[in-house]
C-alpha positions, 0 to 999 in steps of 0.5 A, spaced: 434 219 355 430 218 349 434 214 344 436 220 339 439 223 345 442 217 347 445 216 340 448 223 339 451 223 346 455 216 344 457 219 338 460 225 341 463 221 346 466 216 341 469 223 337 472 225 344 475 219 346 477 217 339 473 210 339 466 207 341 470 202 345 474 207 349 467 211 350 464 204 352 470 203 357 469 210 360 462 209 361 463 203 365 468 206 369 463 211 371 458 206 373 462 202 378 461 203 385 468 205 389 468 198 392 468 195 384 473 200 382 478 198 387 477 191 385 478 193 378 484 197 380 487 191 384 486 186 379 481 182 384 474 183 379 472 181 373 476 185 367 473 191 365 477 191 358 482 186 355 488 191 353 490 186 348 484 188 344 485 195 344 490 199 339 496 203 342 492 209 341 486 207 345 490 205 350 494 212 350 487 215 350 485 211 356 491 212 360 491 220 359 483 220 361 485 215 367 491 220 369 486 226 369 481 223 373 485 221 378 489 228 379 482 231 379 479 226 384 474 223 379 475 216 381 471 214 388 
């Protein structure tokens, strides 16, 4: 992807999810293998993100997105 398109995509994701931090976490989740994702969910892998560094709004956005992905089979 060209730098301009990549930058624009990140800006759109940031607007959609309300913050660059949430968009980055979701991009990271999308790159995980099924096994890596299971480790994250079970707390047996390196932490994907530190909830203490996120605002309440960012955590709420992540919860909504994770629930939507789980209901649609978007994980694994």
